[in-house]
C-alpha positions as CSV (number, residue, x, y, z in Angstrom):
1,X,120.6,99.1,116.6
2,X,118.1,98.9,113.7
3,X,115.6,101.4,112.4
4,X,112.8,99.8,110.4
5,X,109.4,101.0,109.1
6,X,106.6,98.9,107.8
7,X,102.9,98.8,106.9
8,X,100.4,96.0,107.2
9,X,96.7,95.4,107.3
10,X,94.8,93.5,110.0
11,X,91.0,93.1,110.3
12,X,89.8,96.4,108.7
13,X,92.7,98.4,110.0
14,X,95.9,99.8,108.4
15,X,98.9,99.7,110.7
16,X,102.1,101.7,110.3
17,X,105.0,100.8,112.5
18,X,108.4,102.4,113.1
19,X,110.8,100.3,115.1
20,X,114.1,101.4,116.7
21,X,115.5,98.2,118.2
22,X,118.4,98.2,120.5
23,X,120.1,94.9,121.5
24,X,120.6,95.1,125.3
25,X,119.0,98.5,125.5
26,X,115.7,100.3,125.4
27,X,113.8,99.7,122.1
28,X,111.2,102.1,120.9
29,X,108.2,101.9,118.6
30,X,105.7,104.3,117.1
31,X,102.5,102.8,115.8
32,X,99.7,104.4,113.9
33,X,96.5,102.3,113.6
34,X,93.8,103.6,111.1
35,X,90.3,102.3,110.7
36,X,89.7,101.6,107.0
37,X,85.9,101.1,106.7
38,X,84.1,104.4,106.9
39,X,80.8,102.6,106.4
40,X,81.2,100.7,109.8
41,X,79.7,102.1,113.0
42,X,81.9,103.9,115.4
43,X,81.8,100.9,117.8
44,X,82.9,98.6,115.0
45,X,85.7,100.9,114.1
46,X,86.8,101.3,117.7
47,X,86.8,97.6,118.3
48,X,88.8,97.0,115.2
49,X,91.5,99.5,116.3
50,X,91.7,98.2,119.8
51,X,91.7,94.5,118.8
52,X,94.5,95.3,116.3
53,X,96.5,97.0,119.0
54,X,96.3,94.1,121.3
55,X,97.2,91.7,118.5
56,X,100.3,93.7,117.9
57,X,101.2,93.7,121.6
58,X,100.8,89.9,121.9
59,X,102.7,89.1,118.7
60,X,105.0,91.6,117.0
61,X,105.6,93.9,120.0
62,X,106.0,91.3,122.7
63,X,107.7,92.9,125.7
64,X,107.0,96.5,124.7
65,X,104.7,98.7,126.9
66,X,102.8,101.8,125.9
67,X,104.1,105.0,127.4
68,X,101.7,107.4,125.5
69,X,98.6,107.0,123.5
70,X,96.5,109.5,121.5
71,X,93.1,108.7,120.1
72,X,91.9,111.0,117.3
73,X,88.1,111.1,117.2
74,X,85.6,112.5,114.7
75,X,82.9,113.4,117.2
76,X,84.2,113.3,120.8
77,X,80.9,114.2,122.4
78,X,79.3,111.0,121.0
79,X,82.4,108.8,121.1
80,X,84.6,109.5,124.2
81,X,82.4,107.7,126.7
82,X,82.4,104.4,124.8
83,X,86.2,104.7,124.2
84,X,86.8,105.2,127.9
85,X,84.5,102.4,128.9
86,X,86.4,100.0,126.6
87,X,89.9,101.1,127.6
88,X,89.6,101.9,131.3
89,X,90.8,98.4,132.4
90,X,93.7,98.7,130.0
91,X,94.7,102.4,130.6
92,X,98.3,101.4,130.8
93,X,99.8,104.7,130.0
94,X,99.3,108.4,129.6
95,X,96.1,108.8,127.5
96,X,95.3,111.7,125.2
97,X,91.8,111.9,123.5
98,X,91.1,114.7,121.1
99,X,88.5,115.5,118.5
100,X,90.6,115.9,115.4
101,X,88.7,113.9,112.7
102,X,90.9,111.5,110.7
103,X,90.8,112.6,107.1
104,X,90.4,109.2,105.6
105,X,86.7,109.5,106.3
106,X,86.7,107.2,109.4
107,X,85.8,108.0,113.0
108,X,88.9,107.0,114.9
109,X,92.7,106.5,114.6
110,X,95.3,105.8,117.2
111,X,99.0,106.8,117.7
112,X,100.9,104.8,120.4
113,X,104.5,105.3,121.5
114,X,105.9,102.2,123.1
115,X,109.2,101.2,124.8
116,X,110.6,97.8,125.8
117,X,112.7,97.3,129.0
118,X,111.1,100.0,131.1
119,X,109.2,100.3,134.4
120,X,106.0,102.3,134.4
121,X,103.5,103.5,137.0
122,X,100.9,106.2,137.5
123,X,101.9,108.7,140.1
124,X,99.5,110.0,142.7
125,X,99.4,113.4,141.0
126,X,98.3,112.0,137.7
127,X,101.7,112.0,135.9
128,X,102.6,108.7,134.2
129,X,106.2,107.7,135.1
130,X,108.5,105.7,132.8
131,X,111.7,104.7,134.5
132,X,114.9,103.1,133.3
133,X,118.5,103.6,134.1
134,X,119.4,107.1,135.2
135,X,116.2,108.7,133.9
136,X,112.5,109.2,134.8
137,X,110.2,110.3,132.0
138,X,106.9,111.9,132.8
139,X,103.9,111.9,130.4
140,X,100.4,113.3,130.8
141,X,97.5,113.4,128.4
142,X,94.2,115.3,128.1
143,X,94.7,117.5,131.2
144,X,91.8,119.9,131.5
145,X,89.8,122.2,133.6
146,X,86.6,124.3,133.2
147,X,87.7,127.8,134.2
148,X,85.9,130.7,132.6
149,X,87.9,131.2,129.4
150,X,90.8,129.9,127.4
151,X,93.3,132.2,129.2
152,X,92.3,131.1,132.7
153,X,92.1,127.5,131.6
154,X,95.7,127.6,130.2
155,X,97.0,129.5,133.3
156,X,95.5,126.9,135.6
157,X,96.8,124.0,133.4
158,X,100.4,125.4,133.5
159,X,100.4,126.4,137.2
160,X,99.1,122.9,138.2
161,X,101.8,121.3,135.9
162,X,104.5,123.4,137.6
163,X,103.4,122.0,141.0
164,X,103.3,118.4,139.6
165,X,106.8,118.7,138.4
166,X,108.0,120.3,141.7
167,X,106.6,117.3,143.6
168,X,109.1,115.2,141.6
169,X,112.0,117.6,142.1
170,X,111.7,119.0,138.6
171,X,111.1,122.4,137.1
172,X,109.2,123.5,134.0
173,X,112.3,125.2,132.5
174,X,114.8,122.5,133.3
175,X,112.8,119.3,132.6
176,X,109.8,119.8,130.3
177,X,110.7,118.8,126.8
178,X,107.4,118.9,124.9
179,X,103.8,120.2,125.2
180,X,100.7,120.1,123.1
181,X,97.7,122.5,123.5
182,X,94.4,121.5,121.8
183,X,92.2,124.6,121.5
184,X,88.5,124.6,120.8
185,X,87.7,127.2,118.1
186,X,91.4,128.1,117.8
187,X,90.7,131.2,115.7
188,X,88.9,132.7,118.8
189,X,90.6,131.0,121.8
190,X,94.2,130.8,120.8
191,X,94.9,134.4,121.9
192,X,94.0,133.5,125.5
193,X,96.3,130.5,125.4
194,X,99.2,132.7,124.2
195,X,98.6,135.4,126.8
196,X,98.5,132.9,129.7
197,X,101.5,130.9,128.5
198,X,103.6,134.0,128.0
199,X,102.8,135.3,131.5
200,X,103.3,131.9,133.3
201,X,106.5,131.3,131.4
202,X,108.1,134.6,132.6
203,X,107.5,133.4,136.2
204,X,109.4,130.2,135.4
205,X,112.4,131.8,133.8
206,X,111.3,130.9,130.3
207,X,112.0,134.0,128.3
208,X,113.5,135.1,125.0
209,X,116.8,135.3,126.8
210,X,116.7,131.8,128.1
211,X,114.6,129.3,126.1
212,X,111.1,128.0,125.7
213,X,109.6,124.5,125.2
214,X,108.9,122.7,122.0
215,X,105.1,122.7,121.4
216,X,102.1,122.4,119.2
217,X,99.1,124.7,119.6
218,X,96.3,123.5,117.3
219,X,92.6,123.2,116.9
220,X,91.1,120.3,118.8
221,X,88.0,119.6,120.9
222,X,87.1,117.8,124.1
223,X,83.8,116.0,124.5
224,X,82.7,118.7,127.0
225,X,82.1,122.0,125.2
226,X,83.1,123.9,128.4
227,X,86.7,122.6,128.0
228,X,88.4,125.2,125.7
229,X,92.0,123.9,126.2
230,X,93.5,120.5,126.7
231,X,97.2,119.9,127.4
232,X,99.5,117.0,126.9
233,X,103.1,117.1,128.3
234,X,106.4,115.3,128.4
235,X,109.3,115.9,130.8
236,X,112.5,114.1,131.8
237,X,114.2,113.9,135.2
238,X,117.9,113.0,135.3
239,X,119.1,115.1,132.4
240,X,122.0,117.6,132.6
241,X,121.3,121.0,130.9
242,X,123.9,120.3,128.3
243,X,122.0,117.3,127.1
244,X,119.1,119.5,125.9
245,X,119.5,121.5,122.7
246,X,117.1,123.9,121.0
247,X,116.6,124.2,117.2
248,X,116.3,127.5,115.3
249,X,117.1,127.1,111.6
250,X,117.4,130.9,111.2
251,X,117.8,130.7,107.4
252,X,114.2,129.4,107.3
253,X,112.4,130.4,110.6
254,X,112.4,133.3,113.0
255,X,112.3,133.1,116.8
256,X,108.6,132.7,117.9
257,X,108.8,135.6,120.4
258,X,109.1,138.0,117.4
259,X,105.4,137.5,116.7
260,X,104.3,137.3,120.3
261,X,104.3,133.6,121.1
262,X,106.6,131.5,123.3
263,X,107.7,128.1,122.1
264,X,110.8,126.5,120.5
265,X,110.8,125.3,116.9
266,X,112.3,122.1,118.0
267,X,114.4,120.4,120.7
268,X,116.8,117.5,120.7
269,X,118.0,115.5,123.7
270,X,121.2,113.6,123.7
271,X,121.7,110.4,125.7
272,X,124.6,108.1,125.9
273,X,123.4,105.9,123.0
274,X,120.9,108.0,121.0
275,X,119.5,111.4,120.2
276,X,115.7,112.2,120.5
277,X,114.4,115.0,118.3
278,X,111.0,116.7,118.8
279,X,109.9,119.0,116.0
280,X,107.1,121.5,117.1
281,X,104.1,122.2,115.0
282,X,105.6,123.7,111.8
283,X,103.9,125.6,109.0
284,X,104.7,127.5,105.8
285,X,106.5,130.4,107.4
286,X,109.7,132.3,106.6
287,X,112.4,133.8,108.8
288,X,110.5,137.1,109.1
289,X,107.4,135.3,110.6
290,X,105.3,135.7,107.4
291,X,102.9,133.2,106.0
292,X,104.4,131.8,102.7
293,X,102.3,131.0,99.7
294,X,98.8,132.0,101.0
295,X,96.0,129.9,99.4
296,X,98.4,127.4,97.7
297,X,98.3,124.0,99.6
298,X,101.0,122.4,97.4
299,X,103.5,125.2,97.9
300,X,102.7,125.5,101.6
301,X,103.3,121.8,102.0
302,X,106.6,122.0,100.3
303,X,107.8,125.0,102.3
304,X,106.7,123.3,105.5
305,X,108.8,120.3,104.6
306,X,111.7,122.5,103.8
307,X,111.4,124.2,107.3
308,X,111.2,120.8,109.1
309,X,114.1,119.5,107.1
310,X,116.2,122.5,108.1
311,X,115.3,121.9,111.8
312,X,116.2,118.2,111.5
313,X,119.5,119.1,109.8
314,X,120.4,121.3,112.7
315,X,120.0,118.2,114.9
316,X,122.1,116.2,112.4
317,X,119.0,114.2,111.5
318,X,117.0,113.7,108.3
319,X,113.5,112.5,107.5
320,X,114.8,109.0,107.6
321,X,115.3,109.3,111.4
322,X,111.6,110.4,111.9
323,X,109.4,107.8,113.5
324,X,106.0,109.5,113.3
325,X,104.3,112.5,111.7
326,X,101.0,114.2,112.5
327,X,99.7,116.4,109.7
328,X,97.0,119.0,110.5
329,X,94.8,120.5,107.8
330,X,92.5,123.5,108.1
331,X,90.4,122.5,105.0
332,X,89.4,118.9,104.5
333,X,89.2,119.5,100.8
334,X,93.0,119.6,100.7
335,X,93.4,116.1,102.0
336,X,93.6,114.2,98.7
337,X,96.3,116.5,97.4
338,X,98.4,116.5,100.6
339,X,98.1,112.7,101.1
340,X,99.3,112.1,97.6
341,X,102.3,114.3,98.3
342,X,103.1,112.5,101.5
343,X,102.6,109.1,100.1
344,X,105.1,109.9,97.4
345,X,107.8,111.4,99.6
346,X,107.2,109.4,102.9
347,X,105.6,106.2,101.9
348,X,106.7,104.2,104.9
349,X,106.7,106.7,107.8
350,X,103.8,106.3,110.2
351,X,101.6,109.3,109.8
352,X,98.1,110.6,110.5
353,X,96.2,113.3,108.6
354,X,93.6,115.1,110.7
355,X,91.2,118.0,110.4
356,X,92.6,120.7,112.8
357,X,92.9,124.4,112.0
358,X,96.3,125.9,112.6
359,X,96.7,128.9,114.9
360,X,96.9,131.4,112.1
361,X,94.1,131.3,109.5
362,X,96.5,131.8,106.6
363,X,98.3,128.5,107.3
364,X,96.5,125.7,105.5
365,X,98.7,123.0,106.9
366,X,101.0,122.2,109.8
367,X,103.0,119.1,110.8
368,X,105.0,117.9,113.8
369,X,107.2,114.8,114.2
370,X,109.4,112.9,116.5
371,X,112.7,111.1,115.6
372,X,115.5,109.1,117.0
373,X,119.1,108.6,115.8
374,X,121.9,106.5,117.1
375,X,124.8,108.5,118.5
376,X,127.2,107.9,121.3
377,X,128.4,110.2,124.1
378,X,130.3,108.6,126.9
379,X,129.5,111.6,129.2
380,X,125.9,110.7,129.4
381,X,124.0,107.7,130.6
382,X,122.2,105.7,127.9
383,X,118.5,106.1,127.3
């Protein structure tokens, strides 16, 4: 098994690739594709990103298939239709589209998670199934509705997802590994998301005495202004409960229920040949739930890194095992400082910086990441 990271440029795009190659097993890839010419039209930038992606598929990633894509747009209302028109015929995986403007000044960026050696299909209920060996993985992207407010939209999203999982013989508490909630005007609408999630979770045996689900709740818009909340999800069928572990890092972080929300700081899943780690949206917070270093982007970034590092350490991982990072900034003016800090510490890790306010105004920055590490456990089937 090999874990390699690289960067390259193709036709007005910058590509960052993280490869986890397994001889005779399932290889994994994270790709970030960034447009690099802000002066180009949206259509030119979109074509550059899509053409680069297909070039990678045909050459470097031959045999790999996408299991999840997320497009980051600067103006979804004016951009989503063209994106969907150009990608409908190649919608080969779960697709997430969110207005979170890339902070390099361009109009579009793309994160793709790919695997080699898997079978994929779209289920009748909209979930995207990725099957190999003993496991079935279910992805969904940009699920939405137009109920009256953010609370009702979130409640409907979660209740519908519970039914989708039940159709596959799964449960929210037992099988869902990761969620993302993108909230329009997060300073106003996040409270509704929290209320609905807390109340639905109780009905699904997700409580402070059991566990929650790794998650990111962050500012993000849909093309339709009536959509206040979008949801992306990931679940796995075929796991035993002992394969799933939750991350706490109590020296640095407190349980989220202590300040009224319901998500896990992170989760790792053990397979027979590897460990997957999912770090939730993490900010500059201490183990009392307090915002650390208000107003200081440098110190908030460093504290956030420290928190993520503590969670990774609990999973016996380091930043070297991380395959992708998404960095959310409330204030676009902080981009130059933050990018410089990341480029110095994580020069090779695929990452995207986007404009997306965090759920608490005092937090200037938040990050999430996914990682994979080789480990063996004969009791479990390989990934």
